[in-house]
N, C-alpha and C positions, 0 to 999 in steps of 0.2 A: 353816275351820268347819261345826259338823255343821248338819244341817238338821233340824227334827222338822216335820211336818204337823197341826194340830188337825182332831177331827173336822169340823169345819165348813169350814175350809178344802177339805178334802176333796168334801165336798159341791157347795160353789161351784165346783171346779175341774173338778167331772164333767160340768156343764152348757155348760161353755167348747165350740167348737169344735177340731176337730182342730186344723187349723193355731195358733190361741191356746193349745192344748195344749200343743205339740210350741216353741212359743214360750217359754211358761210355765218348760218345761221345761231349755230352754236356759240363759235368764237363771238362774234359780234355781240350773242348776248351776254357772254364772260367781260369781256372788252367793257358791258354796258356797266356792270357789276364790281371791275376791277381793271381798269384801263391800265395798268401796269405789270399784270400779272405777267412774270416771266416769259411760260408759254407763246403771247401772244408778240414774243419778240419787237414792239410796241420800240421805233424809231426814228426819228425826225430827218428827213430828205433834204436831199439838195438842189441843184436845176434838173429838171426841166419843172417838179411842185417845189419847192423851196418856199420853206413857213407849213410846210406838210406833214404830214404823219403816217406810220406803215406797220399796218400787224400782220402777222401770218393768219391765213386762213390756213393750206396748207405748207406744206414744205416747196412748192414752187410760187403756189397763187399767195397774190397780194391784195390788201386792200390798203386803201390810200383815202385819208380822212384829213380834215382841218379843224382847227377850235374855232366856232364862234363866238363862243366867250368861258367861262368859267366853267360852264354844266350842260354845255353844248358840244355836240361834236357831227361834221357833215359831213359824211362818206360820200364820196366824189368820182370814184374809180378801183373798179378792180380786173384784175385780170393776172396771167401770169408774168412772172418776171421780166420774161423777153417782151411779154406786150406793154408794157407800163413803160420801162425804161428803154427804149428803140434809141 
């Protein structure tokens, strides 16, 4: 799976701690190799992110993406569950 990042995602990721950034890189790397790996807990979302999907970065941090096509995922948001789902 090809992975690309929205400018918003880059800005949100820049605010993460170094430890969280490392975990994010590991999880997105795993996602690019196996998007349905059980540890990612990949699932579809409802409003306000209808049509998007979420993967777990940590127990509380999520990364949101949508499929551009069959081989490309565009990551748009990253943050804690409460930040993303207010």
